[in-house]
C-alpha positions as a Python dict, from the first residue, in 0.01 Angstrom:
ca = {
    (1, 'M'): (0, 0, 0),
    (2, 'T'): (-110, -198, -303),
    (3, 'A'): (103, -230, -615),
    (4, 'G'): (308, 71, -522),
    (5, 'K'): (-3, 293, -468),
    (6, 'I'): (-140, 447, -149),
    (7, 'D'): (-468, 291, -18),
    (8, 'V'): (-682, 580, 101),
    (9, 'L'): (-1012, 514, 272),
    (10, 'F'): (-1254, 796, 209),
    (11, 'I'): (-1531, 820, 473),
    (12, 'N'): (-1861, 969, 384),
    (13, 'G'): (-2194, 988, 560),
    (14, 'I'): (-2559, 947, 496),
    (15, 'R'): (-2777, 1257, 572),
    (16, 'D'): (-2965, 1260, 903),
    (17, 'N'): (-3291, 1219, 702),
    (18, 'G'): (-3163, 903, 534),
    (19, 'T'): (-3149, 1041, 184),
    (20, 'V'): (-2877, 1040, -86),
    (21, 'D'): (-2867, 1215, -425),
    (22, 'V'): (-2897, 997, -736),
    (23, 'I'): (-2660, 1158, -992),
    (24, 'R'): (-2720, 930, -1291),
    (25, 'T'): (-2735, 564, -1402),
    (26, 'N'): (-2445, 398, -1575),
    (27, 'P'): (-2483, 203, -1906),
    (28, 'R'): (-2575, -111, -1714),
    (29, 'G'): (-2849, 59, -1523),
    (30, 'K'): (-2669, 90, -1191),
    (31, 'M'): (-2728, 413, -996),
    (32, 'V'): (-2444, 652, -936),
    (33, 'F'): (-2523, 853, -621),
    (34, 'S'): (-2369, 1112, -388),
    (35, 'T'): (-2412, 1120, -8),
    (36, 'G'): (-2409, 1501, -7),
    (37, 'G'): (-2234, 1709, 261),
    (38, 'S'): (-1897, 1600, 131),
    (39, 'C'): (-1577, 1779, 42),
    (40, 'H'): (-1557, 1559, -272),
    (41, 'V'): (-1189, 1478, -296),
    (42, 'A'): (-1192, 1100, -378),
    (43, 'T'): (-1316, 1149, -740),
    (44, 'F'): (-1028, 1377, -831),
    (45, 'V'): (-720, 1211, -685),
    (46, 'P'): (-475, 1072, -942),
    (47, 'P'): (-555, 696, -994),
    (48, 'E'): (-201, 619, -1089),
    (49, 'R'): (-98, 708, -736),
    (50, 'I'): (-404, 634, -515),
    (51, 'N'): (-625, 335, -477),
    (52, 'V'): (-965, 486, -375),
    (53, 'H'): (-1173, 297, -117),
    (54, 'H'): (-1502, 409, 31),
    (55, 'F'): (-1666, 371, 366),
    (56, 'A'): (-2018, 512, 427),
    (57, 'I'): (-2143, 590, 778),
    (58, 'D'): (-2520, 562, 803),
    (59, 'C'): (-2763, 783, 1003),
    (60, 'H'): (-2873, 514, 1244),
    (61, 'A'): (-2789, 501, 1606),
    (62, 'H'): (-2589, 176, 1579),
    (63, 'Q'): (-2376, 55, 1289),
    (64, 'E'): (-2156, -260, 1281),
    (65, 'V'): (-1808, -151, 1173),
    (66, 'D'): (-1524, -382, 1074),
    (67, 'I'): (-1227, -209, 1244),
    (68, 'N'): (-975, -448, 1083),
    (69, 'Y'): (-1105, -343, 733),
    (70, 'I'): (-1033, 22, 813),
    (71, 'L'): (-686, -63, 939),
    (72, 'K'): (-595, -229, 615),
    (73, 'H'): (-560, 114, 457),
    (74, 'D'): (-272, 354, 461),
    (75, 'I'): (-472, 664, 559),
    (76, 'V'): (-829, 774, 627),
    (77, 'F'): (-970, 1090, 461),
    (78, 'C'): (-1291, 1209, 634),
    (79, 'E'): (-1495, 1370, 358),
    (80, 'I'): (-1803, 1439, 574),
    (81, 'A'): (-1834, 1819, 572),
    (82, 'D'): (-2176, 1936, 675),
    (83, 'P'): (-2237, 1930, 1060),
    (84, 'D'): (-2599, 2041, 1009),
    (85, 'S'): (-2723, 1766, 773),
    (86, 'H'): (-2487, 1491, 891),
    (87, 'S'): (-2479, 1509, 1266),
    (88, 'A'): (-2554, 1135, 1331),
    (89, 'A'): (-2274, 1031, 1078),
    (90, 'L'): (-2030, 1277, 1234),
    (91, 'K'): (-2102, 1143, 1584),
    (92, 'K'): (-1995, 796, 1471),
    (93, 'A'): (-1702, 935, 1275),
    (94, 'R'): (-1581, 1099, 1595),
    (95, 'Y'): (-1600, 763, 1776),
    (96, 'L'): (-1396, 598, 1500),
    (97, 'F'): (-1143, 880, 1510),
    (98, 'D'): (-1100, 845, 1885),
    (99, 'T'): (-1062, 469, 1855),
    (100, 'L'): (-828, 462, 1562),
    (101, 'H'): (-633, 787, 1511),
    (102, 'D'): (-337, 650, 1698),
    (103, 'K'): (-334, 340, 1471),
    (104, 'I'): (-398, 501, 1134),
    (105, 'P'): (-345, 862, 1012),
    (106, 'W'): (-647, 1070, 949),
    (107, 'I'): (-708, 1385, 735),
    (108, 'N'): (-982, 1615, 875),
    (109, 'D'): (-1053, 1539, 1233),
    (110, 'P'): (-1435, 1500, 1262),
    (111, 'H'): (-1436, 1681, 1601),
    (112, 'Q'): (-1320, 1993, 1426),
    (113, 'L'): (-1605, 1978, 1170),
    (114, 'L'): (-1851, 2060, 1435),
    (115, 'I'): (-1709, 2407, 1495),
    (116, 'T'): (-1765, 2502, 1133),
    (117, 'R'): (-2134, 2549, 1195),
    (118, 'R'): (-2247, 2889, 1067),
    (119, 'E'): (-2339, 3017, 1405),
    (120, 'K'): (-2008, 2911, 1560),
    (121, 'V'): (-1765, 3048, 1310),
    (122, 'P'): (-1812, 3427, 1389),
    (123, 'E'): (-1722, 3386, 1761),
    (124, 'L'): (-1444, 3145, 1683),
    (125, 'L'): (-1269, 3386, 1447),
    (126, 'S'): (-1331, 3708, 1635),
    (127, 'G'): (-1034, 3924, 1706),
    (128, 'I'): (-837, 3839, 1382),
    (129, 'E'): (-730, 4171, 1238),
    (130, 'G'): (-862, 4230, 886),
    (131, 'I'): (-1136, 3967, 919),
    (132, 'V'): (-1508, 4054, 923),
    (133, 'A'): (-1707, 3750, 1043),
    (134, 'P'): (-2081, 3853, 1035),
    (135, 'R'): (-2274, 3753, 1343),
    (136, 'T'): (-2503, 3462, 1287),
    (137, 'L'): (-2800, 3334, 1486),
    (138, 'R'): (-2952, 2978, 1464),
    (139, 'I'): (-3327, 2994, 1535),
    (140, 'K'): (-3638, 2786, 1524),
    (141, 'P'): (-3920, 3025, 1442),
    (142, 'G'): (-4279, 2913, 1444),
    (143, 'S'): (-4416, 3234, 1290),
    (144, 'I'): (-4329, 3561, 1116),
    (145, 'P'): (-4342, 3739, 1458),
    (146, 'D'): (-4085, 3493, 1587),
    (147, 'L'): (-3847, 3600, 1308),
    (148, 'K'): (-3893, 3961, 1389),
    (149, 'S'): (-3847, 3905, 1753),
    (150, 'A'): (-3527, 3710, 1698),
    (151, 'I'): (-3383, 4003, 1499),
    (152, 'E'): (-3486, 4264, 1756),
    (153, 'T'): (-3398, 4066, 2070),
    (154, 'N'): (-3052, 3997, 1954),
    (155, 'R'): (-2997, 4355, 1837),
    (156, 'L'): (-2924, 4282, 1477),
    (157, 'S'): (-2949, 4582, 1243),
    (158, 'L'): (-3126, 4549, 911),
    (159, 'P'): (-3050, 4438, 648),
    (160, 'V'): (-3001, 4072, 745),
    (161, 'L'): (-2979, 3746, 547),
    (162, 'L'): (-3221, 3463, 621),
    (163, 'R'): (-3157, 3103, 504),
    (164, 'P'): (-3286, 2761, 604),
    (165, 'A'): (-3043, 2550, 804),
    (166, 'G'): (-2868, 2292, 584),
    (167, 'S'): (-2934, 2483, 257),
    (168, 'H'): (-2662, 2570, 13),
    (169, 'G'): (-2614, 2742, -326),
    (170, 'G'): (-2846, 3027, -231),
    (171, 'E'): (-3152, 2802, -195),
    (172, 'N'): (-3426, 3012, -23),
    (173, 'L'): (-3166, 3272, 82),
    (174, 'V'): (-3333, 3609, 116),
    (175, 'L'): (-3222, 3962, 208),
    (176, 'I'): (-3448, 4124, 469),
    (177, 'E'): (-3411, 4501, 429),
    (178, 'H'): (-3733, 4596, 610),
    (179, 'F'): (-3948, 4409, 847),
    (180, 'D'): (-4227, 4414, 599),
    (181, 'D'): (-4012, 4186, 383),
    (182, 'L'): (-4087, 3909, 631),
    (183, 'N'): (-4452, 3899, 555),
    (184, 'S'): (-4403, 3753, 210),
    (185, 'L'): (-4205, 3449, 343),
    (186, 'D'): (-4335, 3091, 367),
    (187, 'V'): (-4232, 3048, 727),
    (188, 'A'): (-4244, 2669, 696),
    (189, 'K'): (-3927, 2681, 484),
    (190, 'Y'): (-3757, 2849, 774),
    (191, 'S'): (-3858, 2623, 1057),
    (192, 'E'): (-3483, 2609, 1140),
    (193, 'A'): (-3286, 2891, 1002),
    (194, 'F'): (-2990, 3119, 1013),
    (195, 'I'): (-3007, 3502, 1040),
    (196, 'T'): (-2681, 3669, 946),
    (197, 'E'): (-2568, 4029, 952),
    (198, 'F'): (-2539, 4162, 597),
    (199, 'F'): (-2238, 4370, 492),
    (200, 'D'): (-2264, 4548, 163),
    (201, 'F'): (-1955, 4414, -22),
    (202, 'G'): (-2034, 4573, -359),
    (203, 'S'): (-1803, 4809, -539),
    (204, 'N'): (-1922, 5023, -833),
    (205, 'G'): (-2224, 4802, -869),
    (206, 'I'): (-2025, 4474, -889),
    (207, 'Y'): (-2023, 4206, -613),
    (208, 'S'): (-1731, 3966, -614),
    (209, 'K'): (-1688, 3645, -415),
    (210, 'Y'): (-1351, 3475, -370),
    (211, 'R'): (-1315, 3105, -312),
    (212, 'F'): (-999, 2978, -142),
    (213, 'A'): (-905, 2621, -75),
    (214, 'V'): (-693, 2591, 244),
    (215, 'V'): (-456, 2292, 248),
    (216, 'A'): (-247, 2246, 564),
    (217, 'G'): (-289, 2617, 635),
    (218, 'E'): (-186, 2730, 282),
    (219, 'P'): (-440, 2949, 90),
    (220, 'L'): (-495, 2859, -275),
    (221, 'L'): (-738, 3052, -502),
    (222, 'R'): (-1003, 2859, -670),
    (223, 'H'): (-1188, 3134, -848),
    (224, 'V'): (-1351, 3474, -836),
    (225, 'L'): (-1723, 3500, -918),
    (226, 'S'): (-1888, 3838, -978),
    (227, 'N'): (-2238, 3951, -1023),
    (228, 'D'): (-2439, 4271, -1048),
    (229, 'Q'): (-2642, 4192, -731),
    (230, 'W'): (-2558, 4067, -384),
    (231, 'M'): (-2629, 3698, -436),
    (232, 'V'): (-2315, 3548, -598),
    (233, 'H'): (-2344, 3170, -672),
    (234, 'S'): (-2254, 2948, -966),
    (235, 'E'): (-2519, 3115, -1176),
    (236, 'A'): (-2316, 3434, -1163),
    (237, 'R'): (-2066, 3267, -1395),
    (238, 'A'): (-2281, 3364, -1688),
    (239, 'F'): (-2276, 3733, -1580),
    (240, 'T'): (-1896, 3724, -1537),
    (241, 'A'): (-1857, 3563, -1874),
    (242, 'S'): (-2060, 3845, -2040),
    (243, 'K'): (-1823, 4107, -1908),
    (244, 'P'): (-1474, 4089, -2072),
    (245, 'E'): (-1326, 4316, -1802),
    (246, 'L'): (-1438, 4080, -1528),
    (247, 'R'): (-1304, 3777, -1706),
    (248, 'E'): (-973, 3947, -1763),
    (249, 'A'): (-951, 4059, -1402),
    (250, 'E'): (-1018, 3709, -1269),
    (251, 'A'): (-768, 3564, -1504),
    (252, 'E'): (-495, 3806, -1384),
    (253, 'I'): (-572, 3739, -1020),
    (254, 'I'): (-547, 3370, -1070),
    (255, 'K'): (-226, 3398, -1286),
    (256, 'H'): (-38, 3621, -1040),
    (257, 'F'): (-191, 3486, -719),
    (258, 'D'): (133, 3365, -562),
    (259, 'Q'): (302, 3708, -619),
    (260, 'G'): (-4, 3910, -543),
    (261, 'L'): (-324, 3837, -347),
    (262, 'K'): (-171, 3538, -166),
    (263, 'L'): (74, 3767, 12),
    (264, 'E'): (-208, 3984, 116),
    (265, 'V'): (-427, 3717, 268),
    (266, 'Q'): (-201, 3437, 381),
    (267, 'D'): (-130, 3554, 742),
    (268, 'R'): (-504, 3598, 803),
    (269, 'I'): (-592, 3266, 652),
    (270, 'R'): (-315, 3100, 852),
    (271, 'Q'): (-489, 3228, 1169),
    (272, 'I'): (-820, 3098, 1044),
    (273, 'H'): (-667, 2759, 985),
    (274, 'E'): (-519, 2752, 1337),
    (275, 'R'): (-856, 2810, 1489),
    (276, 'I'): (-1062, 2593, 1256),
    (277, 'G'): (-811, 2304, 1288),
    (278, 'L'): (-906, 2124, 962),
    (279, 'D'): (-645, 1998, 720),
    (280, 'Y'): (-857, 2074, 416),
    (281, 'F'): (-1140, 2329, 392),
    (282, 'G'): (-1266, 2624, 189),
    (283, 'I'): (-1334, 2991, 243),
    (284, 'D'): (-1586, 3202, 56),
    (285, 'C'): (-1537, 3564, 115),
    (286, 'A'): (-1546, 3915, -37),
    (287, 'I'): (-1251, 4155, -12),
    (288, 'K'): (-1336, 4521, 61),
    (289, 'D'): (-1127, 4804, 205),
    (290, 'G'): (-849, 4548, 262),
    (291, 'K'): (-1070, 4330, 481),
    (292, 'L'): (-1197, 3971, 425),
    (293, 'I'): (-1573, 3961, 469),
    (294, 'L'): (-1644, 3602, 536),
    (295, 'F'): (-1945, 3421, 394),
    (296, 'E'): (-1855, 3051, 471),
    (297, 'V'): (-1563, 2872, 631),
    (298, 'N'): (-1606, 2497, 609),
    (299, 'A'): (-1508, 2186, 415),
    (300, 'N'): (-1841, 2152, 233),
    (301, 'M'): (-1744, 2322, -85),
    (302, 'N'): (-1715, 2213, -446),
    (303, 'I'): (-1359, 2288, -517),
    (304, 'L'): (-1193, 2019, -737),
    (305, 'N'): (-1477, 1976, -988),
    (306, 'N'): (-1409, 2174, -1304),
    (307, 'N'): (-1751, 2171, -1493),
    (308, 'Q'): (-1659, 2442, -1747),
    (309, 'P'): (-1548, 2371, -2102),
    (310, 'V'): (-1181, 2322, -2132),
    (311, 'P'): (-934, 2479, -2171),
    (312, 'N'): (-1022, 2737, -1911),
    (313, 'I'): (-852, 2970, -1654),
    (314, 'W'): (-929, 2740, -1366),
    (315, 'E'): (-750, 2422, -1479),
    (316, 'E'): (-410, 2520, -1337),
    (317, 'A'): (-565, 2653, -1008),
    (318, 'I'): (-751, 2322, -958),
    (319, 'D'): (-440, 2124, -1046),
    (320, 'T'): (-242, 2312, -792),
    (321, 'I'): (-504, 2243, -516),
    (322, 'R'): (-515, 1876, -613),
    (323, 'N'): (-132, 1848, -604),
    (324, 'K'): (-118, 2024, -261),
    (325, 'I'): (-368, 1775, -119),
    (326, 'M'): (-146, 1495, -251),
    (327, 'N'): (189, 1629, -152),
    (328, 'K'): (106, 1808, 176),
    (329, 'L'): (-160, 1580, 315),
    (330, 'I'): (-201, 1234, 171),
    (331, 'L'): (157, 1124, 67),
    (332, 'P'): (358, 1254, 368),
    (333, 'R'): (99, 1121, 620),
    (334, 'A'): (14, 777, 474),
    (335, 'R'): (168, 490, 667),
    (336, 'S'): (330, 349, 353),
    (337, 'S'): (501, 677, 293),
    (338, 'A'): (651, 710, 642),
}
């Protein structure tokens, strides 16, 4: 602890391909960059309570690590969140965890991050009543016939979703309704890919996606995005904004979450948390006929960043999530708080 504040070491990782994302340059010309594949908490913790320190794990086989430097902190928060793009960094993070977790508390065990791969989650969560986890295959097709064969051999019924491994935000995500749809694809973009069962989650022509943050097993609603077609990503915010009835519905769900939707989903999300085993992660899903149709369950989600003009309906929800991270994870576990 320094000057009455908690010293938190946030661990991030360089992608397996060695790249980072340059976000901008500051007024003195220094680059501000992101390692990607992160749950992005460090930027949003309250500076009056937390001293933020960073530690980057590279993608090389060997990296010299100053263990004493790590142990100077009060707690470690593993922000690495994408096991597909950061496998090398996660391997080293697991070694650090195994070496140090009995000497310094950790948030998000890197071993558990491996089981959030898209193809592993459906089997992991099978048998939870009221949960639909669409079956997902991980494949390495060399041709269009390989894609068709993978669908047929594994007895997946059309339509299915196809996306490149490691992609996010709907990048090159396509819906395959007929085998002829495969012929228009650039197969090079899908040299390693996921094929996922598609469940029609629309209702009266509207498709809504719920994003929950899960903090120590507690579900917290981040937002509800709606669109007039099946792909619902950040671009759908413009569609939602154009429909007063959708804006009002989202605002009501957020406002009354604790007395409403939370009571409906908390038992199922508690069971998801028990199987996933992460302290902090997110869930993207639809809700139809009382069931949660899962899209993603992992820590690699943009939850605390509020990039909409303020004031807005998400401020209070985001503040709640941030406060829960502080009061349920960081403060009670940090050595200086013990």
